[in-house]
N, C-alpha and C positions, 0 to 999 in steps of 0.2 A: 608654411606660409603661402607658397605658390598654390598649393591645392585649395586653400581657403579662398584665395582671390579668384581662382578659376571655378570655384563651386564644385570641386570634385573631391574624392576621397583619396588618400594616399594608398598605394598598393599594400596588400597584406604582406607582412614580412615573410620571406621564404623560410620554409621549415626544412630541416634535414629529412631525408626519406624515412628514417626510423621514427622521428617525431610525428610525421604525417600519418604513418601507419597506426601509431598509438592513438592519435586523435580520431582517425576514421573508425577504428575498432572499438572505441570506448563505449558508445551507446549500445552497440549490439552485445558487448560483454556484460554490461549492467543488466540488460534485458534477459540474456541467457542465464545469468546468475540467479535472477529472481525466479525465472521459470523452473530452474533445477531445484531451487530451494523449496518452492511450492510443491513440485512433484515429489520430493523426498517426504515432505509432511503428508501429502496426499496418499502415497503408497503405505505409509505407516498407519494411517487412519482408516484405510479400507476395511479392516476387520470390524470396525465400529459402524460401518455403513455411512461414513461421512465423506462427502466430496468437498473440494475446495470451495465450491459455491455455497456450501453450508457452513463449514468451519470458519472461513474467513470472517463473515459478518458476526458469527458468535464470539470470536475473539475480540472484534472491535467493540461489541456490546459489553462484554465482560470487563474490558479494560477502561471503559468509560466511567467517569466519576459521577455521572448523573444519568437519568433516563435519556436515551438518545432519540432525537426526532428522525423520522424517515428521511427527510431531505438531507440531514447532516450525515446520516449513514451512507446515503447514496454518494454524497460528495467525498467522504473518506474512502469509499470503495472505488471511486471514479466510475460510477455507473449512472445510467439515466434513471429517472424516476420510475418508469414503467417496468424496467428490469428488476428494480429493488422491490416493487410491489409484488411481482410474481415470486421472487425469492422469499420474501417475508410471508406470503401466503403458504408456501411449502413449509417454512419453519414453524409457522403457527399450527398448521395441520399436524405436524410431527410433535406438537406440544412442547417445543423448545423455547418459544417466545410468546409474549402477549403484547398486543397493541392497545393503547389507551388513548382516547381523545383528550385533548387539553381543554381545561375550562376557559382559558383566555382566548383560544383560537380553536374552534371546534373542527376546523379543517385539518389542523396539525395533529399528527399522531406520534406518540412516544412509544418506544419499544423497550421492554424489559425481558430479561431471561426468566424462565420458569425454573422451578427446582430441578426438573429433568435437564433443562438447558445448562444449569450451573454444574450439574454432575458430569455432563459431557465435556464442559469446558475444562474440568480438572484433567481429563484424559488428553484433550487437545493441547493443553499447556505442557503436560509431561512430554508428549511427543515433540512439541515445538522446541522444548529445552534440549531434547536428545539431538534433534537435527541441528540446532544452533551450535551445540557443543562439537558435533562432528564437523560442521562447516568451518568453525573458527579454530579447530585444532591446529596446533603448531604456529599460530599467529601470536605475536607478542601484544601486550597491552598498547604499546606505542603504535604498532601497525593497525590495530583496530581503531585507535583514536584518530589516526590520520585518515583511514578509509571513511570513517564516520564523518569527519569534517569535510572531506572532499565530496561525498555523496550529498551531504546536507547543503553544501554550496551549490552543487549542480541543481538540486531541487529548487533552491531559492532563485537561481538564475532563470530557470524555466518558468517559475511562477511570475517573476517580474516580466519576462518576455511575453507571457500569455496575457497579462494585464495590459501591457503596452499595445499588443495586437488588437485587443478588444475595443 
């Protein structure tokens, strides 16, 4: 009540040292886990001549329920438009995707996988399953469910914070 009257915020509750260490290390642990996961997939896909820059958008496209717009792919990959255009140029040159103009909006481009792109996706998905199985080995279903809920909540919190900042 006093804080409200004075127009100030109450001090943050004091954390025990081990709690503070966990909080401070959480973001870097999430980032490191993501990097190691992608590196593991990357290493196993090198024999196919695929890099993360190539296989990650291919997975997004293959898992989409409808042809994907360039801007939506950019958003899902958290890349700017010009980076996605260069990436899509390379994938199109490799005959892995096709871009089509939309009839309603000629500026908008949708992206679909070619037959070659689909065949490569089968290999990428197989490698992804192997890495996922290795990464989640010895974790119970309950542990995976808790981790999923926690990470989903963190993502939602960050989205809300980003929208609030904008």
